[in-house]
C-alpha positions in Angstrom: -9.3 -44.2 34.8 -7.5 -47.1 33.1 -5.8 -49.2 35.8 -6.0 -52.5 38.1 -9.1 -52.3 40.6 -10.7 -54.7 42.7 -14.5 -55.3 42.9 -16.5 -57.3 45.4 -19.2 -59.9 45.1 -21.3 -61.4 47.6 -22.4 -65.1 47.0 -25.5 -66.2 49.1 -26.2 -69.8 49.6 -29.6 -71.7 49.9 -29.1 -72.2 53.4 -28.7 -68.4 54.0 -25.0 -68.1 54.2 -22.7 -66.0 52.4 -19.2 -65.6 51.0 -17.6 -62.4 50.0 -15.2 -62.6 47.3 -12.7 -60.1 45.8 -12.7 -60.0 42.1 -9.8 -58.2 40.3 -10.9 -55.8 37.6 -8.7 -53.9 35.0 -9.7 -50.8 33.0 -8.3 -51.2 29.6 -7.8 -48.0 27.6 -8.8 -49.0 24.2 -9.2 -45.6 22.8 -6.9 -44.3 19.8 -4.7 -41.5 19.9 -7.2 -39.0 18.4 -9.9 -40.1 21.3 -7.3 -40.1 23.9 -5.4 -37.0 23.3 -6.9 -33.0 22.8 -4.5 -30.6 21.2 -4.6 -27.1 22.9 -4.1 -24.2 20.6 -3.2 -20.5 21.1 -4.5 -17.7 18.6 -2.0 -16.8 16.0 -1.1 -13.1 15.5 0.4 -12.0 11.9 1.5 -8.7 10.6 0.0 -7.3 7.6 1.4 -9.1 4.4 3.7 -11.7 6.4 3.5 -15.3 6.0 1.5 -17.4 8.5 2.6 -20.7 10.4 0.0 -22.4 12.3 2.1 -25.5 13.0 3.6 -24.2 16.2 0.2 -23.0 17.6 -0.2 -26.3 19.7 0.7 -25.2 23.1 0.6 -28.8 24.6 2.8 -30.7 21.9 5.0 -32.0 24.6 1.9 -33.3 26.3 1.1 -35.4 22.9 2.9 -38.7 22.0 6.3 -38.7 20.4 6.1 -38.5 16.7 2.8 -36.4 16.5 2.9 -34.0 13.4 1.2 -30.7 12.9 0.2 -29.5 9.2 -1.4 -26.5 8.4 -4.6 -27.3 6.1 -6.1 -23.8 5.9 -7.9 -23.7 2.5 -6.1 -21.4 0.3 -7.8 -17.7 0.3 -9.6 -18.4 3.7 -6.8 -15.8 5.3 -5.5 -13.0 3.5 -2.6 -10.9 5.2 -3.3 -7.9 2.9 -6.7 -7.6 5.0 -6.6 -7.0 8.6 -9.1 -8.7 10.6 -10.2 -12.0 12.3 -9.8 -14.9 10.6 -9.8 -19.0 11.4 -7.3 -21.1 10.4 -7.4 -25.1 10.5 -4.6 -27.6 11.4 -4.4 -31.2 11.3 -2.8 -33.4 14.1 -1.6 -36.5 13.1 -0.7 -39.2 16.2 1.7 -41.9 15.5 -1.3 -44.6 15.5 -2.3 -42.7 12.2 -5.4 -41.2 13.6 -6.0 -37.3 13.3 -7.4 -34.5 15.1 -8.6 -31.3 13.2 -8.5 -28.2 15.2 -9.5 -24.5 14.2 -6.9 -21.9 15.3 -8.0 -18.3 15.5 -6.1 -15.9 13.3 -6.0 -11.9 13.6 -4.0 -10.1 10.9 -2.5 -6.9 12.6 -2.0 -3.7 10.3 1.3 -2.6 11.9 2.3 -0.4 8.8 3.0 3.2 9.2 1.1 5.6 7.2 3.5 6.0 4.2 3.6 2.3 3.9 -0.2 2.2 4.1 -1.2 5.1 2.1 -0.3 5.8 -1.8 -0.9 9.5 -2.9 -2.4 9.6 -6.3 -1.5 12.8 -8.3 -2.7 14.8 -11.4 -0.6 16.4 -14.1 0.1 20.4 -13.4 -0.2 22.6 -16.5 0.8 26.1 -16.0 0.6 29.0 -18.6 3.8 30.7 -19.5 5.3 32.9 -16.6 3.1 31.8 -14.2 3.7 30.6 -10.7 3.3 26.9 -10.1 1.5 25.3 -6.9 2.0 21.4 -6.9 0.4 21.2 -3.4 -3.2 20.7 -4.9 -2.3 17.8 -7.3 -2.9 14.9 -4.9 -6.4 13.6 -5.9 -7.1 11.3 -3.2 -6.2 13.6 -0.3 -9.6 12.7 1.3 -8.9 9.3 1.5 -5.5 10.2 3.3 -5.7 10.4 7.1 -6.8 13.8 8.5 -3.9 16.1 9.1 -1.9 15.0 6.1 0.0 17.9 4.7 1.6 18.4 1.3 4.6 20.4 0.5 6.3 21.3 -2.8 9.7 20.5 -2.5 10.8 20.7 -6.4 14.4 22.3 -6.2 14.8 25.7 -7.6 15.7 26.0 -11.2 14.3 22.5 -12.2 11.0 24.0 -13.8 11.4 27.0 -16.0 7.9 28.6 -16.8 9.4 31.0 -19.4 10.5 27.9 -21.1 7.3 25.9 -22.4 8.1 22.1 -22.3 7.6 18.9 -19.8 9.0 18.9 -16.5 8.8 16.9 -13.3 8.0 18.4 -9.8 8.5 17.0 -6.4 6.0 16.9 -3.7 6.3 15.5 -0.2 3.4 14.2 1.5 3.8 14.1 5.3 1.1 11.9 7.3 0.2 12.6 11.1 2.5 9.8 12.4 5.5 11.8 10.9 6.2 9.6 7.9 6.5 11.0 4.3 6.1 10.1 0.8 8.0 11.8 -2.0 5.9 11.9 -5.1 6.9 12.9 -8.7 4.5 14.9 -10.3 4.4 15.9 -14.1 4.5 19.4 -15.2 4.0 21.0 -18.5 4.5 24.7 -19.2 2.0 25.8 -21.8 2.8 28.8 -24.1 -0.6 30.4 -24.1 0.9 33.7 -25.3 -0.4 35.4 -28.6 2.5 36.4 -31.2 2.5 39.9 -30.1 3.2 38.8 -26.4 5.8 36.0 -27.7 7.7 38.0 -30.0 9.8 41.2 -30.1 10.8 42.8 -33.3 14.1 44.4 -33.3 14.9 47.4 -35.4 17.7 49.3 -36.9 18.1 53.0 -37.4 17.0 54.2 -40.5 19.3 56.8 -42.3 17.8 59.0 -45.2 19.4 61.5 -47.6 17.8 65.0 -47.6 14.8 65.0 -49.5 14.7 61.3 -49.8 12.0 58.9 -49.5 11.8 56.8 -46.1 11.0 53.6 -46.1 10.6 51.9 -42.4 9.0 48.5 -43.5 12.6 47.0 -43.9 13.9 48.1 -40.6 13.2 45.1 -38.7 16.5 43.1 -38.3 15.1 39.8 -36.8 12.2 39.2 -39.1 13.4 35.9 -40.1 12.9 34.7 -36.2 9.4 36.2 -36.5 6.3 33.8 -37.5 5.9 33.4 -41.4 3.3 35.6 -42.8 4.3 38.6 -40.4 3.5 42.0 -42.2 5.5 45.4 -41.6 3.6 48.5 -42.1 4.9 52.2 -41.8 2.3 53.7 -39.4 4.5 57.2 -38.9 1.8 59.9 -38.7 2.3 62.5 -41.9 4.1 65.4 -41.0 6.2 63.7 -38.0 9.5 63.2 -40.3 
């Protein structure tokens, strides 16, 4: 403990007599600031994805000499705030006399995100045949990676997808997580026309009028022949004797 003290010496002479003498003593503190002071730190808790500031983690800064500076010298990449867990940062405390203390600071990255922020549903394209019913609830390809109890609902507005009109569409699903948060995801949909020509086309005919005793030709009675695919042939298969 630096300060003023008083020691005592005893001087013994040859004849056996003695003198007791007080000796003033001064304990001088010749330590530098880094030797004299001890920074105390508290744990840093940071939320997912946020910026870390360790310069305010010295809890006894008011007890350190005026002019003391604190810098965060944690090497880049040591703490990843996109990966929840326990880490260790480093601060450098520089005192007015130029000496320094390097101090480790415990850091915890806390994942405070809700499920919708934490998870990203991945989807695959839906292909549906002409006239069939669409089910988009099974198009989430990473459902097993989402939390147990996650539900998928098709919320595509009525009329947005017409399965009687082949082409490209976009459906919508709503993914509801156990914590009640939701993701709305677009799903590409293709309506494929897998019908054969007979299913796809409908010949339209006009009435045949023939004079008494005349010859009947029904092969030219298809009025929408031009709308049927090129190469379509028409044959009269009326059984003999029917007309």
